[in-house]
N, C-alpha and C positions, 0 to 999 in steps of 0.2 A: 275609203270609198268602196273598196272591195267588200267590206262587211255589209255596207248598206245594200249593195247589189245582191249579195247572198240572201239577206233578210227579205228583200223585195221579191226575189225569185221564189223563195219559200212561201211568202204570203200569197203570191199569185197562184202557185201550185195548190195550196190549201183551198183557196177560193174556187179554183176550177174543179177540184174534187168535190167540194161542197155543193156547187151548182149541179154537177153531173149526178151526184147521189140524191139531191133534192128532187130531181125529176122522176126518181123511182119511187118516191113516197106517194102512196095513194090513199091510205087509211090512217086512222088514229093509231091503230096497232103497229103499222109500219113505222110511224114516227116515234112512238113512245117505248115500244118493246121490240123494235127491229123485226116486226112481222112474226115474232115468236119463232124465228128460224135459227137462232144461235145455239150452239152446244152449251151444256152446263159449264164446261171449262172456260169458254170464251166469256160467259156471263160473270163467272167468278173473277177472272182476270180483269175484266172491266171494272167490277166493284173494287178490286184491289188497287187498280190504278187511280181510281177516284178517292179512295180512302187513305192510302199511304202517301204521305208527302215528305217534304224535307224535314218536318218536325219529327216524324217517326224515324227516318233514316239517321239524321244527325243526332236526334235525342237518344236513340239506342246506342250509337257510337259513344256519345258523351257519357251515358250511364255506365257503359262497359269500361270506359277509361276511369271513371270515378270509383266504381265498386269492384272492378276486376272481372275475371272471366265468368263468374256466376251470372252476370247480367246477360250473357249470351242466350240464356233460356227465355228471355223476354219475347222474342219473335215467335217462339214455338206455339204459343197460344193462338196467334194469328194463323199459323199454318194448319193447326188442328181445326180451327173454325172454318177455314176455307175448304178443307176436305169435307167437313160436315155439310157446308153449303152446296157443294157439288152433288150431294145426295138429296138435299131438300129441293133444289132448284127445279128438277123435272116435276115434282109433285106440285109445287107452287104454280108452275106454268099451266098445269091442267085446270086450274080454277078459272082461267080466261078473264082475269082482272089485271089491274095495273099497279096495285100497291099492296103492301102487307096489311094495312088497316082494312082494305076491302076484303081480303081473305078472312080476317078475323070477324068482320061484319057478317059475311056469309055463314060462317060457322056458329057464331055466338050471338048475333043480333046487332042492331044499330047502336045500342048503348055501349057495348064492348068496342065497337068500331070507333066511337067518339072517344072513349077512354084511351084507345090505342093511339089515336091522333094526338091527344093531349100528352100522353106519355112520351111519344117520339119528339114532340115539340119541346118538352122539358129536357130530354136528353140532348137535343141539338143545342138548345139555349145554354144548358149547363156546360157542354163541351166548349162552346164559344166563349163563355165568360170565365170558366174555371181554368181552361187551358193556359191562358197567359200567366195566371197566378202560379200554377204548378210547373210551368216551363214546357208544357206539351202544347205545341202550336201546330195547326194544320194549314 
């Protein structure tokens, strides 16, 4: 019973915070990109939280157990990528758009934008369909 009460308390707290914050949203930019007010590190940490899940954490631990300490190098690609993203994020923010395909469309035209959308769709579909086969799940 105490667990149920703790979960309900947490649920009501999150609902209250959500309602409070929802009243501060005035524009589409406020909703989709937090009014462009977040620092690059907060943006990168948000992406990291959405990207890395149990599959990455448990998968890397399992791979390290399976292959030895050499597998500890696996997360370093992500670390380097995140550092690079903190350098790119301010430049991307200056475009005043909401997605990477929009940036590509502004720079290279609408055909390139469409190809970017198709490419991203293939990457997402591939990750969702190939991940369970390879053991990488998100």
